[in-house]
C-alpha positions in Angstrom: -102.4 3.8 -34.7 -105.6 5.5 -33.6 -106.1 9.2 -33.5 -107.0 9.0 -29.8 -103.8 7.2 -28.9 -101.6 9.7 -30.8 -103.4 12.6 -29.1 -102.9 11.0 -25.7 -99.2 10.6 -26.4 -98.9 14.3 -27.4 -100.8 15.4 -24.3 -98.6 13.2 -22.0 -95.4 14.7 -23.5 -96.4 18.3 -22.7 -96.0 20.0 -19.3 -98.9 21.7 -17.5 -97.0 25.0 -18.0 -97.4 24.6 -21.8 -101.2 25.1 -21.5 -103.4 28.1 -20.9 -107.0 28.4 -20.0 -109.5 29.4 -22.6 -111.3 32.7 -22.2 -115.1 32.8 -22.2 -115.2 34.0 -25.8 -112.7 31.3 -26.9 -114.8 28.7 -25.1 -117.9 29.7 -27.1 -115.8 29.5 -30.4 -114.8 26.0 -29.4 -118.4 25.1 -28.8 -118.2 25.0 -25.0 -120.2 27.0 -22.5 -118.6 30.3 -21.6 -117.8 29.1 -18.1 -116.2 25.8 -19.2 -112.8 25.2 -18.0 -110.8 23.9 -21.0 -107.1 24.4 -21.6 -105.2 24.7 -24.9 -101.5 24.8 -25.8 -100.0 28.3 -25.5 -98.8 28.1 -29.0 -102.3 27.9 -30.4 -103.3 31.2 -32.0 -106.8 30.7 -33.3 -109.5 28.7 -31.6 -112.0 26.7 -33.7 -114.4 23.9 -33.0 -111.7 21.5 -34.1 -109.0 22.8 -31.8 -107.7 20.1 -29.5 -108.3 21.0 -25.8 -108.0 19.3 -22.4 -110.4 19.6 -19.5 -109.8 21.1 -16.1 -109.6 17.6 -14.6 -106.9 16.5 -17.1 -105.0 19.7 -16.5 -105.1 19.4 -12.6 -104.1 15.7 -12.8 -101.1 16.6 -15.0 -100.1 19.6 -12.7 -100.4 17.6 -9.5 -98.5 14.7 -10.9 -95.7 17.1 -11.9 -95.7 18.9 -8.6 -96.3 16.2 -6.0 -96.1 12.9 -7.9 -99.8 12.2 -6.9 -103.1 12.5 -8.6 -105.5 15.2 -7.2 -107.4 12.6 -5.1 -104.1 11.1 -3.8 -102.8 14.6 -3.0 -105.9 15.4 -1.0 -105.5 12.3 1.1 -101.8 13.0 1.6 -102.7 16.5 2.8 -105.2 15.1 5.3 -102.5 12.7 6.6 -99.9 15.5 6.7 -97.6 14.1 4.0 -98.0 17.2 1.8 -98.5 20.6 3.2 -101.3 22.9 2.2 -100.6 25.9 0.0 -101.4 28.3 2.8 -102.9 28.3 6.3 -106.0 29.8 4.8 -106.5 26.8 2.5 -106.1 24.5 5.5 -108.8 26.4 7.4 -111.1 26.5 4.4 -110.8 22.7 3.9 -111.7 22.0 7.5 -114.6 24.4 7.5 -115.9 22.9 4.3 -115.7 19.4 5.9 -117.7 20.6 8.9 -120.3 22.3 6.7 -120.7 19.1 4.6 -121.3 17.1 7.8 -123.9 19.6 9.2 -125.7 19.7 5.8 -125.7 15.9 5.7 -127.4 15.8 9.2 -129.9 18.5 8.3 -130.9 16.7 5.1 -131.8 13.7 7.2 -134.1 15.6 9.5 -137.2 13.5 10.4 -136.0 10.6 8.2 -135.1 7.1 9.4 -131.4 6.6 9.4 -130.4 2.9 9.4 -127.5 1.6 11.5 -124.1 2.6 10.0 -122.9 -1.0 10.3 -125.3 -3.5 8.7 -123.6 -6.5 10.2 -124.4 -5.4 13.7 -128.0 -6.0 14.7 -128.7 -2.5 15.9 -131.7 -0.3 15.3 -131.5 2.9 13.3 -132.8 6.2 14.5 -135.0 9.1 13.4 -133.5 12.6 13.9 -135.8 15.1 15.4 -135.2 18.9 14.8 -134.3 19.1 18.5 -131.7 16.4 18.1 -130.2 18.3 15.1 -130.0 21.5 17.2 -128.2 19.5 20.0 -125.8 18.1 17.4 -125.0 21.5 15.9 -124.5 23.0 19.4 -122.2 20.2 20.4 -120.1 20.5 17.2 -119.7 24.3 17.8 -118.5 23.7 21.4 -116.1 21.0 20.2 -114.7 23.2 17.4 -114.2 26.1 19.7 -112.2 24.0 22.2 
């Protein structure tokens, strides 16, 4: 049996509550950057470069599977569809604001560039966004979000 497979089995047996996040000094000892988000079992006393850790992604996946029965990506989709509630009203507002901001940045990034048709099977010409068109777009989005 490979070392990787036995490690995976040990990780799968443990709950997310059995792990703790490494501090910045512990991250450096484990040869990660100080801001790295790695987790280690709570029972581990001394951190070395050979200490077995899991990443933030693995930890979040484990925690969301235990809590909701979904992976983080599936949980996000379920929240959008209303199957899972947000942790708080503030989180719901932050998520919608971030989505709006991403959309506005996407439009701003394409200023003055040719944008092809969104559906390539339809023979429709693309367009070039002028700065005035972007300002109209932002103004209309603000009016729509206030309504």
